[in-house]
C-alpha positions as CSV (number, residue, x, y, z in Angstrom):
1,M,74.7,62.8,117.2
2,K,78.0,61.9,115.6
3,R,78.5,58.6,113.9
4,V,81.1,56.2,115.4
5,K,83.9,55.5,113.0
6,R,85.5,52.0,113.1
7,R,88.5,50.4,111.5
8,Y,89.0,46.8,110.5
9,L,92.4,45.2,110.9
10,A,93.7,42.0,109.2
11,L,96.3,40.4,111.4
12,Q,98.5,37.5,110.6
13,L,99.9,35.3,113.4
14,E,103.3,34.0,112.9
15,C,104.1,31.1,115.3
16,E,104.3,27.4,115.7
17,G,100.9,25.8,115.9
18,S,97.7,27.7,115.8
19,L,95.2,29.5,118.1
20,G,91.5,29.5,118.0
21,D,89.6,32.8,117.8
22,R,88.9,32.9,121.5
23,E,92.5,32.4,122.6
24,F,93.7,35.0,120.1
25,M,91.2,37.6,121.4
26,D,92.1,36.8,125.0
27,M,95.8,37.4,124.2
28,L,95.0,40.7,122.4
29,W,92.7,41.9,125.3
30,A,95.4,41.0,127.8
31,S,98.0,43.1,125.9
32,V,95.7,46.1,125.6
33,T,94.8,45.9,129.3
34,K,98.4,45.5,130.3
35,L,99.4,48.7,128.4
36,Y,96.3,50.9,129.0
37,G,94.5,49.5,131.9
38,E,90.9,48.4,132.0
39,V,89.4,51.8,131.3
40,G,91.7,52.3,128.3
41,A,90.9,48.8,127.0
42,S,87.2,49.5,127.3
43,L,87.6,52.6,125.1
44,T,89.1,50.7,122.2
45,G,85.8,49.0,121.1
46,L,87.9,45.9,120.2
47,S,85.9,43.0,118.9
48,F,86.5,39.8,116.8
49,I,85.1,39.6,113.2
50,S,86.5,36.5,111.5
51,F,89.4,33.9,111.4
52,D,91.0,32.1,108.5
53,G,92.7,29.0,110.0
54,E,94.5,28.0,106.8
55,R,96.5,31.3,106.5
56,K,96.3,32.2,110.3
57,I,94.6,35.6,109.5
58,Y,92.4,37.2,112.1
59,V,90.1,40.2,111.4
60,V,89.3,42.4,114.4
61,K,87.4,45.7,114.7
62,C,88.3,48.8,116.8
63,L,87.3,52.4,117.0
64,L,89.2,54.9,114.8
65,A,90.2,57.0,117.8
66,S,91.9,54.1,119.5
67,L,93.7,52.6,116.4
68,P,97.2,53.7,117.6
69,Q,96.6,52.1,121.0
70,V,95.5,48.8,119.4
71,R,98.4,48.8,117.0
72,S,100.9,49.4,119.8
73,S,99.3,46.6,121.9
74,I,99.7,44.3,118.9
75,A,103.3,45.1,118.6
76,C,103.9,44.2,122.3
77,I,102.8,40.6,121.8
78,T,106.0,38.5,121.5
79,T,105.0,35.1,122.8
80,V,101.9,33.0,122.4
81,A,101.5,30.2,125.0
82,G,105.3,30.3,125.7
83,V,106.2,30.1,122.1
84,P,108.0,33.0,120.4
85,S,105.7,34.6,117.9
86,A,104.8,37.8,116.0
87,I,101.6,39.4,114.8
88,H,101.8,41.4,111.5
89,V,99.2,43.9,110.5
90,L,98.4,43.1,106.9
91,A,95.8,45.7,106.1
92,I,93.6,48.4,107.8
93,S,90.3,49.5,106.3
94,G,87.1,51.3,107.0
95,T,85.0,48.6,105.5
96,L,85.1,44.8,105.4
97,K,84.6,44.8,101.6
98,A,87.8,46.9,101.0
99,L,89.7,44.9,103.6
100,F,89.0,41.6,102.0
101,S,89.8,42.9,98.6
102,N,93.3,43.9,99.8
103,L,94.1,40.5,101.1
């Protein structure tokens, strides 16, 4: 049986105000579902890892095979609760230790 490879993404939210971890993941899931449908979204293996409220940095996990789909879904997010915003990918890594050392 083959091992499942995952990637961890550090994402920075640039907008007025702040979002909690639940609102951020709901927004991200909505974007993935809108682009790829429910079946495509379920194949991403997307899940929340951590949140730094001071710097507005969110860490999420996805499957390596679905990394391009997740990145394109992130690029499609232009508003958060009606406020213009952007999400920047700060780093991508195969381990959390390496991801946090790059931040």
